[in-house]
N, C-alpha and C positions, 0 to 999 in steps of 0.2 A: 200465297200464290203469289210468284214474282210478276210486275206488271211487265210490258212486252213494250219494248225498245228497238226499233230496226235501224240502226245507221245503213247509208248508204256505203253500200259494198263499192272498194275502191280493186278497180280491176289491176292486175299484175302490169308492170312498168312496161313503157317503151323505152329502149335503152339504146345506144349508139351501137354499132356493131363489133368495138373488138371485145375481147373476151373479160377483159380490164372492166369494159362498161356496163356488159351483162351482169357480171357476179356481183360487182360493186350495187350495181341496181336492184338488184333482185334483196339482196342484202339490207339496204335500206330498207325497200317497199316492207320486209318481213319485220324490219326494227320501230316500223311507225305502225306497221297494224299490234303489234304486242303492246308497243308503250300507249298506244288509245285504248285499247283493252281494260288497261288497269287505269287510266286517266279517269277520274270522277267515279271512279266502282266507290261504293260507301263502304266507311265503316261500321262496326268491327266484321263485316262478310267480305270485304277486301282479303283479310288475315285468317279468314276461319276456314279449315279445311272441310271440303265438299265430299271429299272421296278418301278411301282408306289409306292411303296414301299419305296422307297429312297435306299433300298439294294446295297450297293456296296460289292467288291472283298477285298480292304482293310479294310474295316468298318464291314466285316466278322472273320476276323481274330483280329481283336482287340476285338470284342466278346468274339469269343472263348479264347483270353488269360483271360479275365476279367472273364469268366464262369469256368475255368481251376482253377484260383486263391481262387476265393469265394467257390469252392466246395471242393477245396481238400487242401486248405492251410488256408481257412480260413478270407480270405480277405471280406471286405463288400463293396457292389457297391450300392449306393445312386440312381444312376437313371441308370436304365437299357437302358432304350431307347438310353441314350446318348453312351454308348460303342458300339453302334452300327458307331462309325463315327471316323476314325483316324487325329489325330491331324493333322494341315496340314506342323507341320514343320518335321514330319515323313517321311523316304523315306520309300519305299516298304521294303530295307532291313534290316531298323528298325524295323518294324513292326514284320517280320518275322523272326529276332532275337530276338525280345522279345518273340514272341510266343514259339518260340523252346528252351531258356532261363526258360521260364517259364514252360516246358513240364519236362524238366531236372529238376527243382527242385522237381515239381511232383512227378516224377517217384521216385528221391529219400526219399518222404516221402512214396509212395507204397512200396518200397523196405523193408520197416522197418515195413509197416503196417499186420494185421492180417486180413485175405481174406474178413471174416464175418463181419467185422468193414468196409468193404468199397466196399461191393459186389452191396450196392445200388449206390454209387455214380459212381462205373466204368461202369453201364451200364447206370444210366443217361448221361454221356460225352460220351459214345457210342452213346445213339441216337443224344444228342445233334450237337457233333461231324457230323457226317453219316447226318444229316438231314442241316446243313451247308455246307456239302461238295456237298452234290448236288445242292446247291444255287449257290457254286462257279462253279460248272461243268458250268452252264446254264451262268452263267455272264462271265467267262471266254471266251467262245466259242461265246460270242457276243460280246466280245470288240476286239478279234484278230484272232477267229476262231480255237484258241487253243482246241483241244479235249481229249480225255483218261487219265484215273489213275495215 
């Protein structure tokens, strides 16, 4: 049975009043929640599918890295299903660092964007990241009992 660890929940962000500040604030909040859920998860459980779909924590963060790159940086993905698996050569720290570096690059692009031109992309990433953050919550609790945002 996994040991139980409770992280202090982080409340949703207080953002500025503009549409861009609200969208970016919530996306950054979800990004930090999902990367924190993966960070420090033990091997090999972080790669082990705990549900019939084959979903695992490291694969979720790898997938979100690809989604960020495709959505905001214009990178093409040939096989979306393959994005749900991390390379066996990558450590947890490697995958988390790659995700955070991608987020940093995307935020630089967003800093230079007009809100109207990226509204749909921001909302899509909020939905995508939020959906997978929920998956990560369940998977991490199954691994070692860690809960919280």
